[in-house]
RODO-2510 file (C-alpha; in nm, 4 decimals, decimal comma):
residues 312
     n   res          X          Y          Z
     1     m    -1,9359     0,8328    -0,1558
     2     k    -2,1300     0,6577     0,0734
     3     r    -1,9593     0,3505     0,0439
     4     n    -1,6955     0,5187     0,1929
     5     l    -1,8157     0,6961     0,5645
     6     p    -1,8090     0,3968     0,7903
     7     i    -1,4232     0,3755     0,7893
     8     f    -1,4032     0,7510     0,7966
     9     a    -1,6291     0,6989     1,1003
    10     v    -1,3996     0,4110     1,2397
    11     l    -1,1317     0,7026     1,1659
    12     l    -1,2617     0,9098     1,3742
    13     v    -1,4224     0,6980     1,6677
    14     l    -1,0217     0,5329     1,7021
    15     l    -0,8600     0,9271     1,6794
    16     a    -1,0734     1,0822     1,9467
    17     a    -0,9916     0,7415     2,1754
    18     i    -0,6256     0,7939     2,1277
    19     a    -0,6598     1,1859     2,2203
    20     l    -0,8900     1,0160     2,5570
    21     a    -0,5856     0,8068     2,6379
    22     n    -0,3106     1,0624     2,5076
    23     p    -0,4592     1,4436     2,5619
    24     f    -0,1145     1,5309     2,3760
    25     f    -0,2527     1,4066     2,0573
    26     l    -0,5041     1,6635     1,9981
    27     e    -0,1552     1,9055     1,9799
    28     p    -0,0500     2,0020     1,6505
    29     a     0,2612     1,8368     1,7210
    30     g     0,1161     1,5355     1,8421
    31     f    -0,1326     1,4635     1,5333
    32     l     0,1459     1,5527     1,2909
    33     a     0,3644     1,2778     1,4480
    34     f     0,1011     1,0277     1,4108
    35     v     0,0512     1,1370     1,0208
    36     k     0,4037     1,1156     0,9916
    37     r     0,4236     0,7416     1,1465
    38     a     0,1311     0,6567     0,9191
    39     a     0,3228     0,7967     0,5971
    40     p     0,4609     0,5002     0,4464
    41     l     0,1910     0,2539     0,5041
    42     v    -0,0617     0,4998     0,3243
    43     i     0,1212     0,5118     0,0263
    44     l     0,2004     0,1581     0,0143
    45     a    -0,2018     0,1248     0,0518
    46     a    -0,2172     0,4122    -0,2538
    47     g    -0,0041     0,1948    -0,4517
    48     q    -0,1467    -0,1650    -0,3459
    49     y    -0,5390    -0,0182    -0,4514
    50     f    -0,4062     0,0083    -0,8096
    51     v    -0,3081    -0,2985    -0,8248
    52     i    -0,5975    -0,4740    -0,6288
    53     v    -0,8712    -0,2932    -0,8105
    54     s    -0,7490    -0,4224    -1,1243
    55     g    -0,7997    -0,7539    -1,0165
    56     e    -0,4137    -0,8466    -0,9218
    57     f    -0,2054    -0,8428    -0,5935
    58     d     0,1283    -0,7050    -0,4917
    59     l     0,2940    -0,9297    -0,2049
    60     s     0,6324    -0,7757    -0,2930
    61     v     0,6382    -0,4486    -0,1512
    62     g     0,7457    -0,5223     0,1899
    63     s     1,1164    -0,6890     0,0585
    64     l     1,1290    -0,3764    -0,1963
    65     v     1,1073    -0,1762     0,0534
    66     t     1,3749    -0,3533     0,2422
    67     a     1,5751    -0,3339    -0,0236
    68     e     1,5456     0,0090    -0,1100
    69     v     1,6611     0,1038     0,2536
    70     v     1,9706    -0,1328     0,2172
    71     i     2,0821    -0,0115    -0,1353
    72     a     2,0503     0,3390    -0,0226
    73     a     2,2912     0,2605     0,2955
    74     r     2,5454     0,0792     0,1328
    75     l     2,5316     0,3213    -0,1836
    76     i     2,5559     0,6252     0,0204
    77     d     2,7725     0,5101     0,3292
    78     g     2,7193     0,8663     0,5211
    79     n     2,8147     1,0576     0,1923
    80     e     2,6058     1,3282     0,1479
    81     d     2,6795     1,4384    -0,1938
    82     a     2,5721     1,1092    -0,3197
    83     t     2,1819     1,1749    -0,1502
    84     w     2,0079     1,2866    -0,4557
    85     p     2,1872     1,0421    -0,7463
    86     v     2,0755     0,7503    -0,4795
    87     l     1,7596     0,8891    -0,4503
    88     v     1,6738     0,8786    -0,8228
    89     l     1,8459     0,5107    -0,8366
    90     l     1,6225     0,4187    -0,5452
    91     i     1,2773     0,5248    -0,8026
    92     g     1,4055     0,3979    -1,0792
    93     f     1,4199     0,0537    -0,9146
    94     g     1,0538     0,0590    -0,7383
    95     l     0,9484     0,1564    -1,1385
    96     l     1,1625    -0,1543    -1,2548
    97     v     1,0342    -0,4092    -1,0044
    98     g     0,7137    -0,2917    -1,1020
    99     l     0,7369    -0,2967    -1,4427
   100     v     0,8787    -0,6965    -1,4238
   101     n     0,6016    -0,7583    -1,1938
   102     g     0,3660    -0,6225    -1,4341
   103     a     0,5108    -0,7569    -1,7671
   104     v     0,5620    -1,0959    -1,5998
   105     t     0,1752    -1,1349    -1,5024
   106     t     0,0526    -1,0143    -1,8140
   107     l     0,2163    -1,1094    -2,1111
   108     l     0,3396    -1,4633    -1,9553
   109     r     0,0069    -1,5060    -1,7681
   110     v     0,1201    -1,5802    -1,4621
   111     p    -0,0978    -1,5101    -1,1736
   112     s     0,0238    -1,2218    -0,9661
   113     f    -0,0202    -1,4071    -0,6477
   114     i     0,3020    -1,6441    -0,7576
   115     t     0,4408    -1,3501    -0,9303
   116     t     0,4771    -1,1338    -0,6147
   117     l     0,5619    -1,4146    -0,4067
   118     g     0,8681    -1,5058    -0,6278
   119     t     0,9603    -1,1768    -0,6353
   120     m     0,9762    -1,0972    -0,2784
   121     l     1,1486    -1,3872    -0,2214
   122     i     1,4028    -1,3011    -0,4884
   123     l     1,4508    -0,9503    -0,3274
   124     t     1,4359    -1,1226     0,0514
   125     g     1,7265    -1,3307    -0,0595
   126     a     1,9127    -1,0901    -0,2694
   127     v     1,8986    -0,8663     0,0847
   128     f     2,0373    -1,1283     0,2956
   129     l     2,2770    -1,2643     0,0508
   130     w     2,4269    -0,9107     0,0110
   131     t     2,4187    -0,7927     0,3827
   132     g     2,4940    -1,1315     0,5255
   133     g     2,1791    -1,0287     0,7830
   134     a     2,3545    -0,7472     0,8784
   135     p     2,3036    -0,4679     0,6964
   136     v     2,6447    -0,2285     0,6024
   137     g     2,7077     0,1540     0,5360
   138     a     2,4613     0,4213     0,6924
   139     l     2,1907     0,7025     0,5577
   140     s     2,3090     1,0836     0,5349
   141     q     2,1285     1,3320     0,6805
   142     a     2,0136     1,4964     0,3493
   143     f     1,8693     1,1294     0,3152
   144     r     1,6845     1,0872     0,6586
   145     v     1,5458     1,4426     0,6475
   146     f     1,2866     1,3429     0,4408
   147     g     1,1317     1,0561     0,7049
   148     r     1,2614     1,2431     1,0113
   149     d     1,1074     1,5718     0,9550
   150     t     0,7810     1,5835     1,0162
   151     l     0,6797     1,8592     0,7114
   152     w     0,8665     1,6343     0,4671
   153     a     0,6807     1,3310     0,5243
   154     v     0,3203     1,5032     0,5596
   155     l     0,4404     1,7147     0,2201
   156     i     0,5107     1,4108     0,0493
   157     l     0,2313     1,2037     0,1715
   158     l    -0,0309     1,4981     0,0865
   159     a     0,1383     1,5355    -0,2635
   160     v     0,1092     1,1486    -0,3278
   161     g    -0,2754     1,1330    -0,1861
   162     v    -0,3673     1,4262    -0,3878
   163     a    -0,1739     1,2812    -0,7575
   164     a    -0,3916     0,9023    -0,6489
   165     a    -0,7014     1,0898    -0,6578
   166     l    -0,6581     1,2564    -0,9061
   167     l    -0,5450     0,9661    -1,1295
   168     m    -0,8067     0,7661    -1,0421
   169     r    -1,0847     1,0570    -1,2036
   170     a    -0,9268     1,0357    -1,5262
   171     d    -0,9496     0,8183    -1,8084
   172     f    -0,7048     0,6054    -1,6331
   173     g    -0,8851     0,5120    -1,3308
   174     r    -1,2489     0,4515    -1,4668
   175     t    -0,9843     0,1902    -1,7445
   176     l    -0,8645     0,0723    -1,4282
   177     v    -1,1725     0,0206    -1,2667
   178     a    -1,3328    -0,1282    -1,5436
   179     t    -1,0474    -0,4032    -1,6058
   180     g    -1,0951    -0,5291    -1,3030
   181     d    -1,4425    -0,5380    -1,2889
   182     n    -1,4865    -0,6978    -1,6475
   183     e    -1,1757    -0,7712    -1,8107
   184     r    -1,3571    -0,9058    -2,1365
   185     a    -1,5996    -0,6400    -2,0911
   186     a    -1,3031    -0,4082    -2,0990
   187     a    -1,1174    -0,5696    -2,3557
   188     l    -1,3802    -0,5954    -2,6064
   189     s    -1,4502    -0,1767    -2,4875
   190     g    -1,1091    -0,0640    -2,6012
   191     v    -0,9712    -0,0769    -2,3179
   192     r    -0,5242    -0,2176    -2,3452
   193     v    -0,6028    -0,4587    -2,0233
   194     n    -0,2357    -0,5394    -2,0287
   195     r    -0,0671    -0,1888    -2,0498
   196     v    -0,3429    -0,1043    -1,7839
   197     r    -0,2190    -0,3535    -1,5129
   198     i     0,1492    -0,3049    -1,6332
   199     l     0,1195     0,0685    -1,5245
   200     a    -0,0886    -0,0541    -1,1905
   201     f     0,2041    -0,2734    -1,1027
   202     v     0,4378     0,0026    -1,1768
   203     l     0,2619     0,2322    -0,9618
   204     s     0,2734     0,0020    -0,6951
   205     g     0,6570    -0,0202    -0,7217
   206     l     0,7043     0,3386    -0,6833
   207     a     0,4747     0,3661    -0,3765
   208     a     0,6569     0,1238    -0,2672
   209     a     0,9927     0,3264    -0,3115
   210     v     0,8903     0,6205    -0,1979
   211     a     0,7708     0,4387     0,1359
   212     g     1,1169     0,2852     0,1400
   213     i     1,2817     0,6378     0,1706
   214     l     1,0469     0,7343     0,4492
   215     l     1,0741     0,4555     0,6166
   216     g     1,4563     0,4747     0,6136
   217     g     1,4515     0,8500     0,7089
   218     f     1,2437     0,7462     1,0331
   219     a     1,3592     0,3781     1,1094
   220     g     1,6533     0,3936     0,9724
   221     v     1,8942     0,0661     0,8406
   222     s     1,7188    -0,2307     0,8804
   223     a     1,7158    -0,5744     0,7107
   224     q     1,3632    -0,6008     0,8055
   225     v     1,2696    -0,2810     0,8221
   226     g     0,9771    -0,3942     0,5533
   227     q     0,8748    -0,6963     0,6863
   228     g     0,4765    -0,7332     0,6942
   229     l     0,4425    -0,4338     0,5156
   230     e     0,2771    -0,6098     0,2778
   231     f     0,0045    -0,7953     0,4304
   232     s    -0,0506    -0,4325     0,6182
   233     a    -0,0405    -0,2537     0,3200
   234     i    -0,3523    -0,5285     0,1795
   235     t    -0,5237    -0,5205     0,4766
   236     a    -0,5326    -0,1406     0,5109
   237     v    -0,7353    -0,1577     0,1448
   238     v    -0,9472    -0,3962     0,2432
   239     l    -1,0501    -0,2158     0,5423
   240     g    -1,0969     0,0773     0,3076
   241     g    -1,4232    -0,1033     0,1584
   242     v    -1,2067    -0,2207    -0,1552
   243     v    -1,3521    -0,5570    -0,3345
   244     l    -1,0091    -0,7900    -0,3465
   245     g    -1,1533    -0,9146    -0,6530
   246     g    -1,1131    -0,6208    -0,8293
   247     g    -1,3272    -0,3221    -0,9654
   248     r    -1,4742    -0,1724    -0,6731
   249     g    -1,3489     0,0580    -0,4255
   250     s    -1,1528     0,4060    -0,3875
   251     v    -0,7906     0,5420    -0,3480
   252     v    -0,9553     0,7584    -0,0765
   253     a    -1,1051     0,5146     0,1390
   254     a    -0,7907     0,3076     0,1036
   255     m    -0,5782     0,5760     0,2173
   256     a    -0,8011     0,6079     0,5035
   257     g    -0,7886     0,2469     0,5889
   258     a    -0,4245     0,2615     0,6302
   259     l    -0,4875     0,5510     0,9170
   260     t    -0,7344     0,3460     1,0280
   261     l    -0,5046     0,0367     1,1052
   262     e    -0,2378     0,2724     1,2054
   263     a    -0,4469     0,4414     1,4558
   264     l    -0,5875     0,0970     1,5995
   265     f    -0,2180     0,0025     1,6548
   266     t    -0,1221     0,3241     1,8342
   267     l    -0,4670     0,2298     2,0500
   268     l    -0,3736    -0,1006     2,1792
   269     n    -0,0219     0,0054     2,2169
   270     l    -0,1168     0,2877     2,4573
   271     y    -0,2966     0,0617     2,6576
   272     g    -0,0245    -0,1900     2,6498
   273     i    -0,1503    -0,4676     2,4627
   274     s     0,1330    -0,6918     2,2642
   275     g     0,2479    -0,5637     1,9366
   276     a     0,2581    -0,9569     1,8385
   277     l    -0,1668    -0,9009     1,8442
   278     e    -0,1261    -0,7013     1,5204
   279     f    -0,1106    -0,9509     1,2759
   280     t    -0,3542    -1,1278     1,4476
   281     v    -0,6461    -0,8140     1,3847
   282     q    -0,4691    -0,8038     1,0315
   283     g    -0,5850    -1,1653     0,9811
   284     v    -0,9049    -1,0884     1,1224
   285     i    -0,9711    -0,7972     0,9449
   286     i    -0,8846    -0,9755     0,5740
   287     i    -1,1122    -1,3053     0,6895
   288     a    -1,4258    -1,0464     0,7681
   289     a    -1,4025    -0,8564     0,4825
   290     v    -1,3831    -1,1300     0,2224
   291     a    -1,6664    -1,2610     0,3865
   292     a    -1,8836    -0,9683     0,3891
   293     g    -1,8629    -0,9597     0,0131
   294     a    -1,9532    -1,2980    -0,0073
   295     v    -2,2214    -1,2600     0,1620
   296     r    -2,3345    -0,8876    -0,0233
   297     l    -2,2183    -1,0244    -0,3587
   298     p    -2,4899    -1,2929    -0,4031
   299     r    -2,7477    -1,0686    -0,2633
   300     i    -2,6379    -0,7816    -0,5609
   301     f    -2,6552    -1,0288    -0,8248
   302     t    -2,9824    -1,2312    -0,6594
   303     p    -3,2423    -1,1859    -0,9683
   304     r    -3,6006    -1,0067    -0,8047
   305     k    -3,9117    -1,2451    -0,8830
   306     g    -4,0421    -1,0238    -1,1678
   307     d    -3,6714    -1,0355    -1,2914
   308     a    -3,6847    -1,4356    -1,3203
   309     r    -3,6719    -1,5327    -1,6587
   310     v    -3,6842    -1,9208    -1,7570
   311     a    -3,3693    -2,0860    -1,9891
   312     s    -3,4274    -2,1671    -2,3280
***
């Protein structure tokens, strides 16, 4: 728990700074509007956490979010009666993409970076081919309510957060962390490593589907709605103290990292700093986090003088 305190401290400082710059933020409506805006990224970070803590990466979530929104608009096309069948289809599509990513990574032994990069390019190309760069159709009001209505967005975020925390406290969470920490040791202890990692990718795909539904309601239909979200999710997870190599980190801290990142961007916007700086900030955070981990790990594993052994 102590390892998670820094990210919560940074989050509180940023929220206080936002409140000073914009007193409306202190009102319930202002704070809940911030939470609604942050909800898609927080959910994506939770899904990305499962993959990263298992020792893998998922670069396909941003393009998957875009595909979800474009597919929804094309199939619903303003028809209220089509809303729920399409919602079920979107969830199923997210699960399928996650399953394919996990199967290719574990069964075919393709590095997850390459697998999900390929999936990202496939989805991006498919969306462009299908829409010609300009999405057609329209989302129904029943669909958009999930992202537009603050209560719905907050409730969905809370449900995802609670479910993610409970999963990590269950046997699955322990085996997931063990897999990311030492794959061989986990396998020798009876953990089905491939199955655990496939499930992590499936959960990431599910999180992307839910985030896409919220973003579609909040931001509307666009062929760029999910652009860059994969890097934002990774940045949020790293900011939450999760080790990129896997095996260490808290899902609650990863979600707090997403809230912190959103709070930082909100603060920059309030002070009139260009949104183009967001990518720069994310790059600095990732490099700094990896560098800090590289400095810390040798200290952890350096033997004390009394523990030194002479190799025979």
